[in-house]
C-alpha positions as CSV (number, residue, x, y, z in Angstrom):
1,M,101.0,105.9,94.0
2,N,97.7,107.9,95.4
3,L,96.1,107.2,99.3
4,V,92.9,108.0,100.4
5,L,92.3,108.2,104.4
6,F,88.9,107.7,105.5
7,R,87.8,108.1,109.1
8,H,85.0,105.8,110.5
9,G,81.2,107.3,110.2
10,V,79.2,108.1,113.8
11,A,79.7,105.3,116.5
12,V,78.0,104.9,119.6
13,E,79.4,107.5,122.2
14,R,82.3,106.9,123.7
15,G,81.5,106.1,127.7
16,T,78.2,104.1,126.8
17,K,77.8,101.5,130.1
18,G,78.3,98.1,129.0
19,I,80.3,99.1,125.7
20,A,84.1,99.5,126.0
21,D,85.6,102.1,123.6
22,D,87.6,99.7,121.5
23,D,84.2,97.9,121.1
24,R,82.3,100.8,119.9
25,P,80.3,99.8,116.5
26,L,78.7,102.4,114.3
27,T,74.9,103.5,115.2
28,E,72.3,102.7,113.0
29,E,72.4,106.7,112.0
30,G,76.2,106.3,111.5
31,R,75.7,103.2,109.0
32,R,73.1,105.4,106.7
33,R,75.5,108.3,106.8
34,T,78.3,106.2,106.0
35,R,76.6,104.4,103.1
36,E,75.8,107.7,101.5
37,A,79.5,108.9,102.6
38,A,80.6,105.9,100.7
39,R,78.5,106.2,97.6
40,G,79.7,109.9,97.2
41,A,83.4,108.6,97.3
42,R,82.2,106.2,94.6
43,R,81.2,109.3,92.3
44,L,84.3,111.0,92.8
45,G,86.1,108.1,91.1
46,L,89.3,108.2,93.0
47,G,90.4,104.6,91.8
48,I,90.6,103.0,95.3
49,D,91.5,99.4,94.5
50,R,91.8,98.0,98.1
51,I,90.9,99.0,101.8
52,V,92.8,98.1,104.6
53,T,91.2,99.0,108.3
54,S,91.7,99.3,111.9
55,P,90.8,96.3,113.6
56,L,88.5,98.2,115.6
57,P,84.7,97.6,115.3
58,R,83.8,100.9,114.0
59,A,86.2,101.1,111.4
60,K,85.6,97.4,110.1
61,E,81.9,98.2,109.6
62,T,83.0,101.6,107.7
63,A,85.4,99.9,105.6
64,A,83.0,97.1,104.8
65,I,80.6,99.8,103.5
66,L,83.2,101.5,101.8
67,A,84.0,98.2,100.1
68,R,80.3,97.3,99.2
69,A,80.2,100.8,97.4
70,L,83.0,100.5,95.7
71,G,82.5,97.1,94.1
72,L,85.6,95.9,96.2
73,K,86.8,92.9,98.0
74,A,87.0,92.5,101.7
75,P,88.8,95.0,103.6
76,G,92.3,93.9,104.8
77,E,93.0,94.6,108.5
78,D,96.1,96.1,110.3
79,A,96.5,96.8,113.8
80,R,98.6,99.6,113.3
81,L,95.5,101.9,111.9
82,A,94.5,101.7,115.6
83,S,97.7,103.0,116.5
84,E,100.2,106.0,116.7
85,P,100.9,107.9,113.5
86,E,104.6,106.7,113.3
87,D,103.2,103.2,112.8
88,I,100.6,104.5,110.3
89,L,103.3,105.9,108.1
90,A,105.1,102.5,108.6
91,L,102.3,101.0,106.8
92,V,101.9,103.7,104.0
93,G,105.6,102.7,103.1
94,E,104.5,99.0,102.6
95,L,101.3,99.5,100.5
96,K,100.7,98.4,96.9
97,G,98.5,99.5,94.6
98,T,97.2,102.3,92.6
99,C,95.0,103.9,95.1
100,P,94.9,101.8,98.6
101,A,92.4,103.4,101.2
102,L,93.0,103.0,104.7
103,V,90.1,103.5,107.5
104,G,90.8,104.4,110.8
105,H,90.4,107.0,113.6
106,E,91.2,110.7,114.7
107,P,93.4,112.2,115.9
108,T,96.0,109.6,114.1
109,L,94.4,110.4,110.7
110,G,94.6,114.2,110.7
111,Q,98.3,113.8,112.1
112,V,99.3,111.1,109.4
113,L,97.9,113.4,106.9
114,S,99.7,116.5,108.0
115,R,103.2,114.8,107.9
116,L,102.7,113.5,104.7
117,V,101.7,116.6,103.2
118,F,103.8,119.3,105.5
119,G,106.6,116.6,106.8
120,G,105.9,117.9,110.4
121,D,103.8,116.8,113.5
122,G,101.4,119.7,113.1
123,G,97.6,118.8,113.4
124,A,96.6,120.8,110.5
125,F,93.8,118.1,109.8
126,R,90.8,117.2,111.8
127,F,88.7,114.4,109.6
128,K,84.9,114.6,110.6
129,K,83.8,111.1,110.6
130,A,83.2,109.6,107.3
131,G,85.6,112.1,105.8
132,L,88.1,111.7,103.7
133,A,91.3,112.9,101.9
134,H,92.9,112.1,98.6
135,V,97.0,112.4,98.3
136,E,99.4,111.9,95.7
137,L,102.2,110.3,97.4
138,H,106.2,111.0,96.0
139,G,109.4,109.7,96.5
140,P,110.4,106.4,98.0
141,A,108.3,104.5,100.4
142,S,110.6,104.8,103.5
143,G,110.4,108.6,103.2
144,R,107.3,109.6,101.4
145,R,105.6,113.0,101.1
146,G,102.4,113.7,99.3
147,T,100.3,116.5,97.6
148,L,96.9,116.9,99.1
149,L,94.6,116.7,96.3
150,L,91.1,116.7,98.1
151,F,89.7,116.7,101.5
152,A,86.3,116.2,101.8
153,G,83.8,116.3,104.9
154,P,81.0,113.8,105.0
155,S,78.4,116.5,103.9
156,V,79.7,117.0,100.6
157,L,80.3,113.0,100.2
158,R,76.6,112.8,101.2
159,R,75.6,115.1,98.9
160,L,77.6,113.6,96.1
161,G,76.1,110.2,97.3
162,R,72.2,111.1,97.3
């Protein structure tokens, strides 16, 4: 099975008066850039067959944009994508499909990718907003390790999506 990790797009700044951190939506510019990045992801032809997202608004918006670009049904939601790396890795072990995509947040996506590829807790990867990683997973669900196939920043994806 393959797996795509996708970080949410540019959101309203943390600390914006009247908006709690967990409630921050994408900005208009964030929506535009995420649409371009999602079109780039489509052009890559990764074979994404379903999307699961964090329940936070910025991730849900990103996942909906990605789903529209890929012609997929509405994303599923899993609170573990707004949690700790261990929780996300447990979710990865339960995933079905050929190439599911998980939409979430930093620093946890980078930590999950590091654990899948290197097996350690290192923070070797830092996702930019609306960036993605594509991993080929090996082994049983409980102890999956993977091979990194692609790590693409948003500028590369946007360029592909234009």
